[in-house]
C-alpha positions as CSV (number, residue, x, y, z in Angstrom):
1,M,88.5,108.4,91.0
2,T,89.6,105.4,93.1
3,T,92.4,105.8,95.6
4,K,94.5,103.6,93.6
5,E,94.1,105.8,90.2
6,R,94.8,109.1,92.1
7,Y,98.3,107.4,93.7
8,Q,99.3,106.2,90.2
9,K,98.1,109.7,88.6
10,L,100.2,111.7,91.3
11,I,103.5,109.1,90.9
12,E,103.4,109.9,87.3
13,Y,103.2,113.3,87.9
14,F,106.0,114.0,90.2
15,Q,108.5,111.3,88.7
16,Q,108.1,113.5,85.5
17,K,108.1,117.2,87.2
18,A,110.2,116.3,90.0
19,P,112.5,113.1,89.6
20,D,115.3,114.2,91.6
21,A,113.3,116.1,94.8
22,E,115.3,116.0,98.1
23,T,115.7,117.9,101.3
24,E,116.4,121.7,101.1
25,L,118.5,121.6,103.9
26,L,122.1,121.7,103.4
27,Y,124.6,118.9,105.0
28,D,127.7,116.8,104.0
29,N,127.4,113.6,106.3
30,P,124.7,111.9,108.8
31,F,125.5,114.0,111.8
32,Q,125.2,117.3,109.9
33,L,121.8,116.4,108.5
34,L,120.7,114.8,112.0
35,V,121.8,118.4,113.7
36,A,120.1,120.4,110.8
37,V,116.6,118.5,111.0
38,V,116.8,118.8,114.6
39,L,117.0,122.9,114.3
40,S,114.4,122.6,111.5
41,A,111.2,121.5,113.8
42,Q,109.2,124.8,113.6
43,C,111.8,126.7,111.6
44,T,112.4,127.5,108.0
45,D,114.9,125.3,105.9
46,K,116.0,128.7,104.9
47,R,117.1,130.1,108.5
48,V,118.4,126.8,109.4
49,N,120.9,127.2,106.4
50,L,121.7,130.5,107.3
51,T,123.0,128.9,110.6
52,T,124.5,125.6,110.2
53,P,127.5,126.6,108.5
54,A,129.4,128.5,111.8
55,L,127.4,125.8,114.1
56,F,129.4,122.6,112.1
57,E,132.7,124.5,111.8
58,R,132.5,124.8,115.6
59,F,131.3,121.5,116.0
60,P,132.4,119.2,113.0
61,N,131.1,116.1,114.7
62,P,129.4,114.3,117.9
63,K,132.5,114.2,120.2
64,S,132.8,118.2,119.8
65,L,129.3,118.8,120.4
66,A,129.3,116.5,123.6
67,D,132.3,118.4,125.0
68,S,130.4,121.7,124.5
69,S,128.1,123.7,126.7
70,V,124.5,124.6,126.6
71,E,125.4,128.1,126.5
72,E,128.2,127.9,123.4
73,V,125.8,126.2,121.5
74,F,122.6,128.8,122.1
75,S,125.2,131.7,121.2
76,L,125.2,130.0,117.6
77,I,121.6,129.1,117.1
78,R,120.0,132.3,118.8
79,S,118.2,133.1,115.5
80,I,116.6,129.6,115.4
81,S,113.4,129.2,116.8
82,Y,113.4,127.6,120.4
83,P,116.7,128.1,120.9
84,N,117.3,127.1,124.9
85,N,115.8,123.7,124.1
86,K,117.2,122.9,120.9
87,A,120.6,124.2,122.2
88,K,120.3,121.5,125.1
89,H,118.8,119.2,122.9
90,L,122.3,119.3,120.7
91,V,124.4,119.1,123.6
92,G,122.3,115.7,124.7
93,L,122.5,114.7,121.2
94,G,126.4,114.9,120.7
95,K,126.9,113.1,124.1
96,M,124.4,110.3,123.7
97,L,126.3,109.7,120.0
98,E,129.4,109.4,121.7
99,E,128.4,107.4,124.6
100,K,126.1,104.9,123.0
101,F,126.5,105.2,119.3
102,N,130.4,105.1,119.1
103,G,130.2,108.4,117.6
104,R,128.2,107.6,114.7
105,V,124.4,108.5,113.4
106,P,122.3,105.3,113.7
107,M,120.1,104.1,110.9
108,T,117.1,102.6,112.9
109,V,114.0,104.4,113.7
110,E,114.0,102.6,117.1
111,E,117.3,103.8,117.9
112,L,117.0,107.4,116.7
113,V,114.3,108.4,118.5
114,Q,116.2,107.5,121.7
115,I,118.3,110.9,120.9
116,P,117.6,114.1,122.8
117,G,116.0,116.1,120.1
118,V,114.7,113.4,118.3
119,G,111.2,112.1,117.5
120,R,109.5,109.7,114.7
121,K,109.2,112.5,112.3
122,T,113.4,113.3,112.6
123,A,114.0,109.8,112.5
124,N,112.0,109.1,109.7
125,V,113.6,111.9,108.0
126,I,117.3,110.6,108.5
127,T,116.5,107.1,107.3
128,S,115.0,108.0,104.4
129,V,117.4,110.6,103.4
130,I,120.5,109.0,104.3
131,D,119.6,105.2,103.8
132,A,116.6,105.4,101.6
133,Q,114.6,103.5,104.1
134,P,110.7,103.4,103.1
135,N,109.7,105.6,105.8
136,M,107.2,108.7,105.6
137,A,108.1,111.9,107.7
138,V,104.9,113.3,108.2
139,D,105.5,117.3,109.1
140,T,102.5,120.1,108.9
141,H,103.1,120.0,105.1
142,V,103.1,116.5,104.3
143,F,99.6,116.3,106.7
144,R,97.9,119.0,105.0
145,V,98.7,118.1,101.4
146,S,97.7,114.6,101.7
147,E,94.3,115.4,103.1
148,R,93.4,117.6,100.8
149,I,94.3,116.1,97.5
150,G,92.8,112.9,98.8
151,L,95.9,110.6,99.6
152,T,94.5,109.9,103.1
153,T,91.3,110.0,104.2
154,H,90.4,111.0,108.2
155,A,93.7,110.6,109.4
156,K,93.6,112.7,112.7
157,T,97.2,112.3,113.2
158,P,100.8,112.6,111.5
159,L,101.2,108.5,112.3
160,A,97.5,107.4,110.9
161,A,98.6,109.9,108.0
162,E,102.0,108.1,107.7
163,K,100.4,104.7,108.1
164,Q,98.1,105.4,105.1
165,L,101.0,106.8,102.9
166,I,102.9,103.9,103.4
167,S,100.4,101.4,102.7
168,R,99.4,103.0,99.8
169,L,103.0,103.8,98.1
170,P,105.2,101.6,96.1
171,K,107.9,100.7,98.7
172,E,110.9,102.1,96.4
173,L,109.3,105.5,96.1
174,I,108.4,106.1,99.8
175,H,111.5,107.8,100.3
176,K,111.0,110.5,97.6
177,A,107.4,110.8,98.0
178,H,108.0,112.2,101.4
179,H,109.8,115.1,99.6
180,W,107.2,115.4,96.8
181,L,104.7,116.0,99.2
182,I,106.8,118.6,101.4
183,L,107.8,120.8,98.4
184,H,104.4,120.5,97.3
185,G,103.3,122.0,100.1
186,R,106.0,124.4,100.9
187,Y,105.6,126.2,97.2
188,V,102.0,125.2,95.9
189,C,99.6,123.8,98.3
190,T,100.4,126.5,100.8
191,A,98.4,126.5,104.3
192,R,96.8,130.2,103.6
193,A,96.2,130.8,99.7
194,P,97.2,127.1,97.9
195,K,97.8,128.1,94.4
196,C,95.3,126.1,92.9
197,E,94.8,127.4,89.6
198,S,98.9,126.8,88.7
199,C,98.8,123.2,90.4
200,G,99.2,120.2,88.0
201,L,97.4,117.9,90.5
202,Q,94.0,119.7,89.7
203,E,92.6,116.6,88.0
204,I,93.4,114.3,91.3
205,C,92.6,116.8,93.9
206,R,89.7,116.3,96.4
207,F,90.2,119.9,97.9
208,Y,90.2,121.8,94.2
209,R,87.4,119.7,92.9
210,K,85.1,120.9,96.3
211,Q,86.6,124.3,95.8
212,M,85.1,124.5,92.0
213,A,81.8,123.0,93.5
214,K,81.4,125.8,95.5
215,K,81.9,128.3,92.9
216,S,79.6,127.0,90.6
217,V,76.9,127.3,93.2
218,K,77.9,130.8,93.8
219,T,77.6,131.5,90.2
220,T,74.4,129.4,89.7
221,Q,72.9,131.5,92.7
222,G,74.0,135.0,91.4
């Protein structure tokens, strides 16, 4: 199977099974999504969604966050992973949005990565989710799933994987494919025990083919 054929079958599968795939983070505006994504680093979306209602009520906009203290923010996010660093990032985030971006969340990757706590992955999430820009955020799920299926080849870094995925996906589907891969990795192609038997991508999956080959060898030897 060629790489082009693999991508085409992947797209057909997800357009049928998950045409409306979207982020599982809960938010009402770009500011809230930005805060939620910063909090989600090395933390589950479920935990973030349990934490953000009180946080958003106390800090409804960048100015209120900018005028707060690290200690106060920490008290509201203490159940999140790395709360000390994230509290500092959020206060700095609020201040930069107020001072440099007139209280608005910018919509370019180049501007977003200037904000405390925001790296390329977060910037790609914001621009793709809010503005449907053709940017691909490569987290651990996307990185793992892409390599296993065969969407990427010898991609040693998230950036390398990002470049391969963007070059091979139709531009208009990149922002949606990001969610397809994340959700597939979260619920089906899990890190330790992938649910290969019930996966609808067996036909195109390089990992599944290798696993079947190993089982065949063991059966023959047995």
